[in-house]
C-alpha positions as CSV (number, residue, x, y, z in Angstrom):
1,M,-45.4,35.6,21.7
2,V,-46.6,32.0,21.4
3,N,-49.4,33.1,19.1
4,F,-47.0,35.0,17.0
5,F,-44.8,32.0,16.4
6,Q,-47.8,29.8,15.8
7,Q,-48.9,32.2,13.0
8,I,-45.3,32.1,11.5
9,F,-45.4,28.3,11.6
10,L,-48.8,28.3,10.0
11,I,-47.6,30.4,7.1
12,L,-44.5,28.2,6.5
13,T,-46.4,25.0,6.6
14,T,-49.5,25.8,4.5
15,P,-50.1,27.2,1.0
16,P,-49.2,29.7,-0.3
17,G,-46.7,30.6,2.4
18,N,-44.8,27.4,2.1
19,L,-43.9,28.3,-1.4
20,V,-41.8,31.2,0.0
21,Y,-40.0,28.6,2.2
22,H,-39.1,26.4,-0.8
23,L,-38.0,29.3,-2.9
24,V,-35.7,30.8,-0.2
25,L,-34.0,27.5,0.3
26,V,-33.6,26.8,-3.4
27,F,-32.2,30.3,-4.1
28,A,-29.7,30.0,-1.1
29,V,-28.3,26.8,-2.5
30,I,-28.2,28.2,-6.1
31,G,-26.4,31.3,-4.9
32,A,-23.4,29.2,-3.6
33,I,-23.1,27.2,-6.8
34,P,-21.5,29.7,-9.2
35,A,-18.3,30.2,-7.2
36,A,-17.8,26.4,-7.0
37,L,-18.6,26.0,-10.7
38,S,-16.0,28.6,-11.7
39,R,-13.2,26.6,-9.9
40,Q,-14.3,23.0,-10.4
41,R,-11.9,22.5,-13.3
42,N,-8.9,24.0,-11.5
43,P,-6.7,21.2,-10.1
44,D,-5.5,23.5,-7.3
45,F,-9.1,23.7,-5.9
46,P,-10.3,20.1,-5.4
47,Q,-12.7,21.4,-2.7
48,A,-14.7,23.3,-5.4
49,R,-15.7,20.0,-7.1
50,R,-16.8,18.5,-3.8
51,A,-18.7,21.6,-2.9
52,L,-20.5,21.5,-6.3
53,L,-21.5,17.9,-5.6
54,G,-22.9,18.6,-2.2
55,L,-24.8,21.7,-3.2
56,G,-26.2,19.9,-6.2
57,L,-27.6,17.1,-4.0
58,L,-29.1,19.7,-1.6
59,L,-30.8,21.3,-4.6
60,I,-32.0,18.0,-5.8
61,G,-33.5,17.2,-2.4
62,Q,-35.4,20.5,-2.3
63,A,-36.5,20.0,-5.9
64,I,-37.9,16.6,-5.1
65,L,-39.9,18.0,-2.2
66,F,-41.2,20.9,-4.3
67,V,-42.2,18.8,-7.2
68,S,-43.9,16.2,-4.9
69,S,-45.9,19.1,-3.4
70,G,-47.0,20.2,-6.8
71,L,-48.0,16.6,-7.8
72,T,-50.2,16.3,-4.6
73,W,-51.9,19.6,-5.5
74,Q,-52.9,17.9,-8.8
75,G,-54.3,15.0,-7.0
76,I,-51.8,12.4,-8.1
77,F,-50.6,11.6,-4.6
78,D,-52.4,11.9,-1.3
79,P,-50.7,14.8,0.5
80,Q,-51.7,13.6,3.9
81,V,-50.0,10.2,3.4
82,F,-46.9,11.0,1.3
83,L,-45.7,14.5,2.1
84,P,-45.1,14.5,5.9
85,P,-42.7,11.5,5.8
86,L,-41.0,12.9,2.7
87,A,-40.5,16.3,4.3
88,R,-38.7,14.7,7.3
89,A,-36.6,12.5,5.0
90,V,-35.5,15.5,2.9
91,T,-34.6,17.4,6.0
92,L,-32.4,14.6,7.4
93,F,-30.9,14.0,3.9
94,S,-30.0,17.7,3.8
95,L,-28.4,17.6,7.3
96,V,-26.1,14.8,6.3
97,W,-24.9,16.7,3.2
98,I,-24.5,20.0,5.0
99,I,-22.2,18.3,7.5
100,W,-20.3,16.7,4.7
101,L,-19.9,20.0,2.9
102,W,-18.5,21.9,5.9
103,A,-16.4,19.2,7.5
104,F,-14.8,17.4,4.5
105,P,-13.9,19.8,1.7
106,L,-11.1,17.4,0.7
107,P,-11.4,13.7,-0.3
108,A,-11.9,11.5,2.8
109,R,-12.7,7.9,1.9
110,I,-14.1,7.0,5.3
111,A,-16.3,10.2,5.5
112,D,-17.6,9.7,2.0
113,S,-18.5,6.1,2.7
114,A,-20.3,7.0,5.9
115,T,-22.3,9.7,4.1
116,A,-23.4,7.2,1.5
117,L,-24.5,4.8,4.2
118,L,-26.4,7.5,6.0
119,N,-28.3,8.3,2.8
120,L,-29.2,4.7,2.4
121,L,-30.5,4.7,6.0
122,V,-32.7,7.7,5.2
123,V,-34.3,5.9,2.3
124,I,-34.9,2.8,4.5
125,L,-36.5,5.0,7.3
126,L,-38.7,6.7,4.7
127,A,-40.0,3.4,3.5
128,F,-40.6,2.2,7.0
129,T,-42.5,5.5,8.0
130,L,-44.7,5.3,4.9
131,S,-45.7,1.8,5.7
132,I,-46.7,2.7,9.3
133,W,-48.2,6.1,8.6
134,G,-50.4,5.3,5.7
135,P,-53.2,3.5,7.5
136,V,-53.6,6.2,10.2
137,A,-52.9,9.3,8.0
138,T,-56.6,10.2,7.8
139,V,-57.2,9.9,11.5
140,T,-54.5,12.2,13.1
141,T,-51.8,14.7,12.1
142,F,-48.1,13.7,11.8
143,N,-46.9,16.3,14.3
144,G,-46.7,14.9,17.8
145,T,-46.7,11.3,16.8
146,W,-44.0,8.9,17.8
147,L,-42.9,8.7,14.2
148,S,-42.3,12.5,14.2
149,F,-40.5,12.2,17.5
150,G,-38.2,9.5,16.1
151,W,-37.3,11.6,13.0
152,E,-36.5,14.6,15.2
153,L,-34.4,12.5,17.6
154,I,-32.3,11.1,14.7
155,S,-31.9,14.6,13.3
156,I,-30.6,15.9,16.6
157,L,-28.1,13.1,17.0
158,V,-26.8,13.7,13.4
159,V,-26.4,17.4,14.1
160,L,-24.6,16.8,17.4
161,I,-22.2,14.3,15.8
162,G,-21.6,16.6,12.8
163,G,-20.9,19.6,15.1
164,S,-18.4,17.5,17.1
165,I,-16.6,16.4,13.9
166,L,-16.5,20.0,12.6
167,S,-15.1,21.2,16.0
168,L,-12.3,18.6,15.9
169,R,-11.3,19.0,12.3
170,R,-11.7,22.8,12.1
171,P,-11.4,23.3,8.3
172,A,-11.3,26.7,6.7
173,L,-14.4,28.8,7.6
174,W,-15.6,26.0,9.9
175,E,-17.2,28.6,12.3
176,Y,-19.9,29.4,9.7
177,G,-20.7,25.7,9.4
178,L,-20.9,25.3,13.1
179,G,-23.2,28.3,13.3
180,M,-25.4,26.8,10.6
181,L,-25.7,23.5,12.5
182,G,-26.4,25.4,15.7
183,L,-29.4,27.1,14.1
184,L,-30.8,23.9,12.7
185,L,-30.3,22.2,16.1
186,V,-32.5,24.8,17.8
187,G,-35.3,24.1,15.3
188,H,-35.2,20.3,15.8
189,V,-35.1,20.6,19.7
190,V,-38.1,22.9,19.7
191,E,-40.0,20.6,17.4
192,M,-39.2,17.6,19.5
193,F,-40.2,19.1,22.9
194,A,-42.8,21.6,21.8
195,P,-44.3,20.4,18.5
196,Y,-46.7,22.4,16.4
197,Q,-49.7,20.1,17.0
198,S,-52.1,21.4,14.4
199,G,-50.2,20.3,11.3
200,D,-48.2,17.7,9.4
201,Y,-45.0,19.8,9.0
202,S,-42.4,21.2,11.4
203,G,-42.8,25.0,11.5
204,A,-39.8,25.5,13.9
205,V,-37.5,23.5,11.7
206,R,-38.5,25.4,8.6
207,L,-38.0,28.7,10.3
208,T,-34.5,27.9,11.4
209,Q,-33.7,26.5,7.9
210,L,-34.7,29.9,6.4
211,A,-32.1,31.5,8.8
212,A,-29.4,28.9,8.3
213,Y,-29.3,28.1,4.6
214,P,-28.0,31.6,3.5
215,L,-24.8,30.7,5.3
216,L,-24.0,28.3,2.5
217,L,-22.9,31.3,0.5
218,M,-19.8,31.5,2.8
219,L,-18.6,28.2,1.2
220,S,-17.3,30.3,-1.7
221,G,-14.6,31.7,0.6
222,R,-12.8,28.4,0.5
223,F,-12.0,28.6,-3.2
224,S,-12.1,32.3,-4.0
225,A,-8.3,32.8,-3.7
226,A,-6.6,33.5,-7.0
227,P,-3.0,34.3,-8.0
228,V,-2.1,37.7,-6.8
229,V,-2.1,40.4,-9.4
230,A,0.1,43.5,-9.0
231,S,-2.1,46.0,-7.3
232,Q,0.0,48.9,-8.5
233,A,0.1,47.9,-12.1
234,E,-0.5,50.4,-14.9
235,P,-4.0,50.5,-16.4
236,H,-2.9,48.8,-19.6
237,Q,-1.2,46.1,-17.5
238,A,-4.3,45.1,-15.5
239,G,-4.8,41.4,-15.4
240,V,-1.1,40.5,-16.0
241,E,0.1,37.8,-13.6
242,R,2.7,38.8,-11.1
243,R,6.3,37.9,-11.6
244,R,6.7,34.3,-10.5
245,Y,10.5,33.9,-10.4
246,S,13.3,36.3,-9.4
247,A,16.5,37.1,-11.4
248,D,17.2,40.3,-9.5
249,P,20.6,41.0,-7.8
250,K,19.3,39.8,-4.4
251,A,18.7,36.3,-5.9
252,T,22.0,36.3,-7.6
253,H,23.8,37.4,-4.4
254,A,22.0,34.7,-2.4
255,F,23.2,31.9,-4.7
256,L,26.7,33.3,-4.8
257,A,26.7,33.3,-1.0
258,L,25.4,29.8,-1.0
259,A,28.2,28.6,-3.3
260,A,30.8,30.2,-1.1
261,E,29.4,29.0,2.2
262,D,31.8,26.7,3.9
263,S,30.1,26.5,7.4
264,P,27.8,23.5,7.8
265,L,26.0,25.4,10.6
266,N,25.0,28.3,8.2
267,M,24.3,26.1,5.2
268,C,20.6,25.7,6.0
269,T,19.9,29.4,6.1
270,A,21.9,30.0,3.0
271,V,20.0,27.3,1.0
272,T,16.5,28.5,2.1
273,K,17.4,32.2,1.5
274,A,18.6,31.4,-2.0
275,V,15.6,29.3,-2.9
276,G,13.2,31.8,-1.4
277,Q,14.7,34.6,-3.4
278,A,14.6,32.6,-6.6
279,M,11.0,31.4,-6.2
280,L,9.7,34.6,-4.5
281,A,8.3,32.4,-1.7
282,D,7.1,34.1,1.5
283,L,8.6,31.2,3.6
284,C,11.1,28.6,2.6
285,Y,12.2,25.6,4.8
286,L,14.7,22.8,4.5
287,I,13.3,19.5,5.6
288,A,15.2,16.4,6.7
289,A,14.2,13.0,5.5
290,P,11.6,11.2,7.8
291,D,13.4,9.1,10.4
292,S,12.6,5.6,11.5
293,Q,10.4,6.8,14.3
294,G,8.2,8.6,11.9
295,S,9.3,12.2,12.8
296,V,9.9,14.9,10.2
297,T,12.4,17.7,11.1
298,L,12.3,21.2,9.7
299,Q,16.0,22.0,9.9
300,G,15.4,25.8,9.5
301,G,14.1,28.3,7.1
302,Y,14.1,31.9,5.8
303,D,11.3,34.5,5.9
304,L,11.6,36.5,2.6
305,I,9.1,39.2,3.8
306,R,10.8,39.9,7.1
307,E,14.3,39.0,5.7
308,E,15.3,36.9,8.7
309,P,16.1,33.2,9.4
310,Q,13.5,31.0,10.9
311,P,14.0,28.3,13.6
312,G,13.5,24.7,12.9
313,A,10.8,22.3,14.4
314,T,10.1,18.6,14.7
315,L,6.7,17.2,13.7
316,E,5.2,13.8,14.1
317,K,4.3,12.0,10.8
318,K,0.6,11.8,11.8
319,A,0.5,15.6,11.9
320,I,1.6,15.9,8.2
321,P,0.7,12.6,6.7
322,Q,0.6,13.6,3.0
323,L,3.8,15.6,3.2
324,A,5.7,12.8,5.0
325,N,4.4,10.2,2.5
326,A,5.4,12.3,-0.5
327,L,9.0,12.8,1.0
328,Q,9.4,9.0,1.7
329,K,8.4,8.3,-1.9
330,G,10.5,11.1,-3.3
331,R,7.6,12.9,-5.0
332,P,6.8,16.6,-5.3
333,F,3.7,17.7,-3.5
334,K,1.5,20.8,-3.4
335,I,-1.7,21.9,-1.6
336,G,-3.8,24.9,-2.5
337,P,-5.0,27.6,-0.1
338,G,-8.2,27.4,1.9
339,T,-8.2,23.6,2.4
340,T,-8.7,21.6,5.5
341,S,-5.5,19.5,5.0
342,L,-4.0,18.2,8.2
343,D,-0.6,19.0,6.7
344,L,-1.3,22.8,6.6
345,Q,-2.7,22.7,10.1
346,G,0.2,20.8,11.5
347,L,2.7,23.0,9.7
348,G,0.9,26.1,10.9
349,D,1.0,24.9,14.5
350,A,4.7,24.1,14.3
351,I,5.8,27.5,12.9
352,N,3.1,29.5,14.7
353,I,1.3,30.7,11.6
354,K,-2.5,30.4,11.6
355,Q,-3.0,30.4,7.8
356,P,0.1,29.0,6.0
357,G,-1.4,29.6,2.6
358,S,-0.4,27.4,-0.3
359,L,2.2,24.6,0.1
360,L,4.8,23.2,-2.3
361,V,7.4,20.6,-1.5
362,A,10.1,19.2,-3.8
363,P,12.3,16.3,-2.6
364,L,16.1,16.3,-2.5
365,M,17.1,13.1,-4.2
366,G,20.4,11.5,-3.6
367,S,21.8,8.6,-5.8
368,T,19.9,5.9,-3.9
369,E,17.8,7.6,-1.2
370,V,15.8,10.7,-0.3
371,L,18.0,13.3,1.5
372,G,15.1,15.6,2.5
373,G,13.1,18.3,0.8
374,V,12.5,22.0,0.2
375,L,9.2,23.4,1.5
376,L,7.6,26.7,0.2
377,L,4.7,28.5,1.9
378,S,2.8,31.6,1.0
379,P,1.0,32.9,4.1
380,Y,1.3,36.6,3.3
381,S,0.8,36.8,-0.5
382,N,-1.6,33.9,-0.9
383,R,0.3,32.8,-4.0
384,V,-1.1,29.6,-5.5
385,W,1.7,27.2,-6.6
386,N,1.1,25.6,-10.0
387,S,2.8,22.9,-12.1
388,E,5.3,25.3,-13.6
389,D,6.4,26.3,-10.1
390,Q,6.7,22.7,-9.2
391,A,8.9,21.9,-12.2
392,Y,11.1,25.0,-11.5
393,L,11.6,24.0,-7.9
394,T,12.4,20.5,-8.8
395,S,15.2,21.7,-11.2
396,L,16.6,23.8,-8.4
397,T,16.8,20.9,-6.0
398,E,19.0,18.9,-8.4
399,T,21.6,21.6,-7.9
400,L,21.0,21.9,-4.2
401,V,21.7,18.2,-3.7
402,H,25.3,18.6,-4.9
403,I,25.8,21.6,-2.7
404,L,24.4,19.9,0.4
405,Q,26.5,16.8,-0.2
406,R,29.6,18.9,-0.5
407,S,28.7,20.5,2.8
408,E,28.1,17.1,4.4
409,R,31.6,16.0,3.2
410,A,33.2,19.1,4.6
411,R,31.4,18.6,7.9
412,S,32.6,15.0,8.0
413,L,36.2,15.9,7.3
414,Q,36.0,18.6,10.0
415,E,34.8,16.1,12.5
416,N,37.5,13.7,11.5
417,L,40.0,16.5,11.9
418,E,38.8,17.3,15.4
419,T,38.9,13.6,16.3
420,A,42.4,13.3,15.0
421,R,43.5,16.3,17.0
422,L,42.0,14.9,20.2
423,E,43.8,11.6,19.6
424,L,47.0,13.4,18.9
425,D,46.7,15.3,22.2
426,G,46.0,12.1,24.0
427,S,49.0,10.4,22.4
428,K,51.2,13.3,23.3
429,S,50.1,13.1,27.0
430,E,50.6,9.3,27.1
431,L,54.0,9.5,25.5
432,E,55.1,12.2,27.9
433,A,53.9,10.0,30.8
434,L,55.7,7.0,29.5
435,R,58.9,9.0,29.0
436,Q,58.7,10.1,32.7
437,E,58.1,6.5,33.7
438,L,61.0,5.3,31.6
439,G,63.3,7.7,33.4
440,Q,62.2,6.3,36.8
441,V,62.7,2.6,36.0
442,P,66.2,1.2,37.0
443,P,68.3,-0.2,34.3
444,P,68.3,-4.0,33.9
445,P,70.9,-5.9,35.9
446,E,74.1,-7.0,34.3
447,D,73.5,-10.7,35.1
448,A,70.0,-10.7,33.7
449,G,71.2,-12.6,30.7
450,P,70.8,-11.8,27.0
451,Q,67.9,-9.6,26.3
452,P,65.5,-9.7,23.4
453,T,66.8,-7.2,20.9
454,V,64.7,-4.3,19.9
455,E,65.3,-2.8,16.5
456,E,67.4,0.3,16.8
457,N,65.9,2.1,13.9
458,P,62.3,0.8,13.7
459,Q,60.5,1.5,10.6
460,P,58.1,4.4,11.6
461,I,54.5,4.4,10.7
462,T,54.1,7.3,8.3
463,A,51.1,8.4,6.3
464,D,53.2,9.3,3.2
465,E,55.0,6.0,2.5
466,E,52.3,5.2,0.0
467,P,50.9,7.6,-2.5
468,M,48.0,9.6,-1.0
469,P,44.8,9.6,-3.1
470,A,44.1,12.9,-4.7
471,A,41.3,14.9,-3.3
472,G,38.0,14.0,-5.0
473,S,36.7,17.6,-5.0
474,E,38.4,20.8,-6.1
475,E,36.6,22.9,-3.5
476,R,39.1,24.8,-1.4
477,E,37.6,24.1,1.9
478,I,37.6,20.3,1.4
479,G,41.3,20.5,0.3
480,Y,42.1,22.5,3.4
481,F,40.4,20.0,5.7
482,E,42.2,17.1,3.9
483,D,45.6,18.8,4.3
484,E,45.0,19.4,8.0
485,L,43.8,15.9,8.5
486,R,46.8,14.4,6.6
487,Q,49.3,16.4,8.7
488,S,47.5,15.3,11.9
489,L,47.6,11.7,10.9
490,K,51.3,11.9,10.1
491,E,52.1,13.3,13.5
492,N,49.7,10.8,15.2
493,A,51.3,7.9,13.4
494,H,54.8,9.0,14.4
495,L,53.8,9.4,18.0
496,Q,52.1,6.0,18.0
497,N,55.4,4.5,16.8
498,E,57.3,6.1,19.5
499,L,54.7,5.1,22.0
500,A,55.0,1.4,21.0
501,E,58.7,1.5,21.2
502,A,58.7,3.1,24.6
503,K,56.1,0.6,25.9
504,M,58.4,-2.3,24.6
505,K,61.4,-0.9,26.4
506,I,59.6,-0.4,29.6
507,M,58.2,-3.9,29.5
508,E,61.6,-5.4,29.0
509,I,63.3,-3.3,31.7
510,E,60.6,-4.1,34.2
511,R,60.6,-7.8,33.4
512,H,64.4,-8.0,33.8
513,A,64.4,-5.9,36.9
514,S,61.8,-8.0,38.8
515,I,62.4,-11.5,37.5
516,P,65.6,-13.3,38.1
517,A,66.9,-14.8,35.0
518,P,66.5,-18.6,35.1
519,P,68.8,-20.8,33.2
520,T,67.3,-21.0,29.7
521,S,68.3,-22.4,26.5
522,E,69.5,-20.2,23.6
523,P,66.7,-21.3,21.2
524,S,64.0,-20.0,23.7
525,E,65.8,-16.6,23.9
526,V,66.1,-16.5,20.1
527,I,62.4,-17.2,19.7
528,A,61.4,-14.6,22.3
529,S,63.7,-12.0,20.6
530,M,62.2,-12.7,17.1
531,A,58.7,-12.6,18.5
532,Q,59.3,-9.2,20.0
533,E,60.8,-8.0,16.7
534,L,57.8,-9.3,14.8
535,R,55.6,-6.8,16.7
536,Q,57.1,-3.8,15.0
537,P,56.0,-4.6,11.4
538,M,52.7,-6.0,12.8
539,S,51.9,-2.6,14.4
540,S,52.8,-0.9,11.1
541,I,50.5,-3.1,9.2
542,M,47.7,-2.6,11.7
543,G,48.2,1.2,11.7
544,Y,47.9,1.5,7.9
545,T,44.9,-0.8,7.9
546,H,43.1,1.3,10.5
547,L,43.9,4.5,8.6
548,L,42.4,3.1,5.4
549,L,39.3,1.6,7.1
550,G,38.6,5.0,8.7
551,E,38.5,6.5,5.2
552,S,40.7,9.4,6.4
553,V,42.7,9.4,3.2
554,G,40.0,8.5,0.7
555,I,36.6,6.9,0.3
556,L,36.5,3.1,0.1
557,G,34.3,1.0,-2.2
558,A,32.4,-2.0,-0.8
559,L,34.9,-4.5,-2.3
560,Q,38.0,-2.5,-1.0
561,R,36.5,-2.3,2.5
562,N,35.8,-6.1,2.4
563,F,39.5,-6.8,1.5
564,L,40.8,-4.4,4.2
565,E,38.6,-6.0,6.8
566,R,40.0,-9.4,5.9
567,I,43.5,-8.0,6.1
568,N,42.7,-6.6,9.5
569,A,41.2,-9.8,10.8
570,S,44.2,-11.8,9.5
571,T,46.6,-9.3,11.1
572,Q,44.9,-9.6,14.4
573,R,45.1,-13.4,14.2
574,L,48.8,-13.2,13.4
575,G,49.2,-11.0,16.4
576,R,47.5,-13.6,18.6
577,L,49.7,-16.3,17.2
578,I,52.8,-14.2,18.1
579,D,51.4,-13.8,21.7
580,D,50.9,-17.6,21.8
581,L,54.5,-18.1,20.7
582,I,55.8,-15.8,23.5
583,R,53.6,-17.6,26.1
584,V,54.8,-21.0,25.0
585,T,58.4,-19.9,25.2
586,V,57.8,-18.5,28.7
587,M,56.1,-21.7,29.8
588,D,59.0,-23.8,28.4
589,S,61.6,-21.6,30.2
590,G,59.8,-22.1,33.5
591,Q,59.1,-18.4,34.0
592,L,55.3,-18.6,34.1
593,E,54.0,-16.8,37.2
594,L,50.5,-15.8,38.2
595,L,49.7,-12.5,39.9
596,P,46.4,-13.1,41.7
597,E,44.1,-10.1,42.2
598,T,40.4,-9.4,42.6
599,V,38.9,-9.9,39.1
600,D,35.4,-9.3,38.0
601,L,34.4,-12.2,35.8
602,G,32.0,-10.1,33.8
603,G,34.9,-7.8,32.7
604,V,36.9,-10.9,31.7
605,I,34.0,-12.2,29.5
606,D,33.6,-8.7,27.9
607,Y,37.3,-8.7,27.0
608,A,37.2,-12.2,25.5
609,M,34.1,-11.3,23.5
610,A,35.7,-8.1,22.1
611,S,38.9,-10.0,21.2
612,T,37.0,-12.6,19.2
613,S,34.1,-10.5,17.8
614,A,35.8,-9.9,14.4
615,Q,36.3,-13.7,13.9
616,L,32.7,-14.5,14.9
617,R,31.3,-11.6,12.8
618,E,33.1,-12.7,9.7
619,K,31.2,-16.1,9.8
620,N,28.0,-14.5,11.1
621,I,28.1,-16.7,14.3
622,T,25.7,-16.0,17.1
623,L,27.2,-15.9,20.6
624,R,24.6,-16.7,23.3
625,L,25.3,-16.0,27.0
626,D,23.8,-17.9,29.9
627,L,25.1,-15.9,33.0
628,P,23.9,-15.8,36.6
629,E,22.2,-12.6,37.8
630,E,25.2,-11.6,39.9
631,M,28.6,-12.3,38.3
632,P,31.1,-13.7,40.8
633,V,34.3,-12.0,41.8
634,I,37.4,-14.2,41.5
635,H,40.8,-13.9,43.2
636,A,43.0,-14.9,40.2
637,D,45.4,-13.8,37.5
638,R,43.4,-11.4,35.3
639,D,45.5,-11.9,32.1
640,G,45.5,-15.7,32.6
641,L,41.7,-15.8,32.8
642,Q,41.3,-13.6,29.8
643,Q,43.6,-15.9,27.7
644,I,41.7,-19.0,28.8
645,L,38.4,-17.6,27.6
646,V,39.9,-16.1,24.4
647,H,41.5,-19.4,23.3
648,L,38.3,-21.4,24.0
649,L,36.2,-18.9,22.1
650,Q,38.7,-18.8,19.2
651,N,38.6,-22.6,19.0
652,A,34.7,-22.6,19.1
653,G,34.6,-19.9,16.4
654,S,36.9,-21.9,14.1
655,A,35.0,-25.1,14.6
656,T,31.5,-23.7,14.2
657,P,30.3,-23.3,10.6
658,A,28.9,-20.1,9.2
659,D,25.6,-18.9,10.7
660,G,26.2,-21.2,13.6
661,V,25.7,-20.7,17.4
662,I,28.1,-20.7,20.3
663,I,26.9,-20.8,23.9
664,L,28.9,-19.4,26.9
665,K,27.5,-20.6,30.2
666,V,28.7,-19.6,33.7
667,N,27.6,-21.5,36.9
668,L,28.6,-21.3,40.6
669,Q,29.3,-24.5,42.4
670,S,30.3,-25.3,46.0
671,E,32.0,-28.5,47.3
672,N,33.4,-29.2,50.7
673,G,33.0,-25.6,51.8
674,Q,35.0,-24.3,48.8
675,S,33.4,-22.3,45.9
676,F,34.1,-22.9,42.3
677,V,33.3,-21.3,39.0
678,L,32.3,-23.5,36.0
679,L,32.8,-22.0,32.6
680,Q,31.3,-23.9,29.7
681,I,31.7,-23.1,26.0
682,T,29.6,-25.1,23.5
683,D,30.1,-24.9,19.8
684,S,28.1,-26.4,16.9
685,G,31.1,-27.9,15.0
686,G,29.7,-31.4,14.8
687,G,31.5,-33.0,17.8
688,I,34.9,-34.6,18.3
689,P,35.5,-38.3,17.7
690,A,36.0,-40.2,21.0
691,E,39.3,-41.6,20.0
692,E,40.7,-38.1,19.4
693,I,39.8,-36.6,22.7
694,P,43.1,-37.6,24.5
695,R,45.0,-35.5,22.0
696,V,42.7,-32.4,22.1
697,F,45.0,-30.5,24.5
698,S,48.2,-31.8,23.0
699,R,50.4,-29.0,21.6
700,L,51.5,-31.0,18.6
701,Y,48.4,-33.0,17.8
702,R,48.3,-31.6,14.3
703,A,51.6,-33.1,13.6
704,D,50.3,-36.5,14.4
705,N,46.9,-36.2,12.8
706,P,46.2,-32.9,10.9
707,L,42.5,-33.5,10.6
708,I,40.5,-33.9,13.7
709,Q,36.8,-33.4,13.1
710,G,35.1,-30.7,15.3
711,M,38.4,-28.9,16.2
712,G,39.4,-25.4,15.1
713,D,42.5,-24.7,17.2
714,T,46.0,-24.5,15.8
715,G,47.3,-27.0,18.4
716,V,48.8,-24.3,20.6
717,G,45.9,-22.3,22.0
718,L,44.1,-25.2,23.8
719,S,47.4,-26.4,25.3
720,I,48.1,-22.9,26.6
721,A,44.6,-22.8,28.1
722,K,45.1,-26.1,29.8
723,T,48.4,-25.0,31.3
724,L,46.9,-21.7,32.6
725,V,43.9,-23.6,34.1
726,E,46.1,-26.1,35.9
727,S,48.3,-23.2,37.1
728,H,45.2,-21.7,38.7
729,G,44.5,-25.0,40.5
730,G,41.6,-25.8,38.2
731,R,40.6,-28.5,35.7
732,I,39.7,-28.4,32.0
733,W,37.9,-31.1,30.0
734,V,35.8,-31.6,26.9
735,D,32.5,-33.4,26.4
736,T,31.3,-34.1,22.9
737,E,28.1,-35.2,21.2
738,A,28.9,-36.9,17.9
739,G,27.3,-35.1,15.0
740,F,26.2,-32.1,17.0
741,S,28.6,-30.2,19.3
742,S,31.5,-30.1,21.8
743,T,31.5,-28.5,25.2
744,F,34.8,-27.3,26.8
745,S,34.4,-27.0,30.6
746,V,36.8,-25.1,32.9
747,L,36.4,-25.5,36.7
748,L,38.3,-22.9,38.7
749,P,38.4,-22.2,42.4
750,V,37.1,-18.8,43.4
751,N,40.3,-18.0,45.4
752,V,43.8,-18.6,43.9
753,T,46.8,-18.0,46.1
754,S,50.5,-17.7,45.2
755,S,53.3,-19.4,47.1
756,V,55.9,-17.0,48.5
757,D,58.6,-19.6,48.9
758,T,58.7,-21.0,45.3
759,G,57.2,-18.1,43.4
760,K,55.0,-20.5,41.6
761,T,51.2,-20.6,41.7
762,V,49.6,-23.3,43.9
């Protein structure tokens, strides 16, 4: 057997047998060129142009070796010196381009650059080998030398790396490429470990090349797909292209069903079915716009061949990079069949189809952003999408955008309707509970003194006092949802009005039932009565504002929303002023009482932040918290603590300029065995002059000096805060840094008790 292979190696490495070797390799390369040449001008087959380039370079390499052999026969070159290194260089050069042909049929900048660098390395190695081999060429043969060993080692490494790349990428027909590399690897391994010692050329490598190079003919399978022609056509119709768009009754019915679809859940199936029928696409999917995490969601699809809906899937952006990039930029995108695109592989894995065929994507463009896209695949018919298909699908998506936006509006209205119904049920339950509670509370005593009046016929909050905006769309389902929502809002507003009235009555009855009426002056009673009556129009204004901001009765523009948010903030501020007025009246009448309970200071801080968030957000003020790891639990009056923090934060928010910073700091202190909580609020309002500090907590300081630098309070809030702090047995003061900031500090004992004898807080 050894002698047999030695005879074969001798034939392939010596004339005239080596001529057969050169001719077989040349004809194998030439046989694969025509298929690539026929497709190289078709934009749907970019792999054909790359295959033509690679095959051409392989042919040039073999031609250089063949011509060089002929020149040495003529005595122009010394065959012993020049041909052995050149043969190794051409073999390594061919290996590099064979790997490039099989592994990278589509443009890949990194792979192309690496291939060019490897070609340069081959030229450098050839020059180095010639410089070393020349002086000893007449003494020994090239086979078995360390130079031959080095060339074989490099060739084996290149084949192994190329096989790994091919196994990872797995382009179309990659199995043939892997088989070709496997055959070539066998030849190089045999030549490296058992070289043919009696010559200058590798007989084992040439034998495996004769077996491997005919596999290059399989490259034509990558770009042999053509638009499908009707197989059952009449003889005179042979060669006529298949019908590309559908106008049959199925397509018409699909679009009619899409126009009548009012369920957001079924909209995806209806859209993909209509587009699939119109484009005669095997598979059609609706794609959502890529999210911030880089994921792309196939919302669902339709299989036109099986006539059944398809489930959705979620893909990472790295699995479909070209498709995700095209969607983000709002551009149409198509891929021909038989490519090694990662997009086709990723889609195939997601929808469990091995060969997805051609791909065509058209984006769904909204007014300012990309809403998603429509994806077409042809795994069964192998249809190749062209520019005409792309233009037609793009025109369809313009209509689909309006249909999908209408569906989204209907879904939003339906969600608002469900939310309103839930709120309505909650209001009914709460109103019923309050009515039962109202029936259990005893009537106020006769000697309780004059009571604050409550308007007998309060103006109800109704949704139809102002003209309702007309529905923006004439679609029946949107009008139905708006009518339902309007009726729910009317009933909800009416119940809220009754709820507010019932709460007011319960509060007054409970207060008069539990608190003995002290001797008060008539002006205090008048102020309290007027303040209570002011709550009714305030609740009406806030109710209307919330309805408008919720866009339940019409879409708001940016300027309208800005105005309504200002109205809302001003209304809340007016409500706080009314609360301050009531508290001042209560303090003046001597009815201030604390109800100590176990209070979580963290919850008090959360309430104060929520109450002042609109004021801070309007000026874009940053609130920084410096809190201990474990918030203390205080035995104090919850409402009193909340009001202290709210008034201090409101003052800091008014004093701090736009884009400023407020710092809220909480510390625990201990002195003489008693625990205290220190609350500090630092603004960036520029500080308070030292001479004005004695009047900071005065209720009427604005009457004396309307302009105090670094202050934002009305003159009432800080005085209320001071009274509440002192009622808790605490202390409040202000430290100021001229030109920078002011810090309001509140020191409160952890435990606050209430005296039983006097009813006043100690």
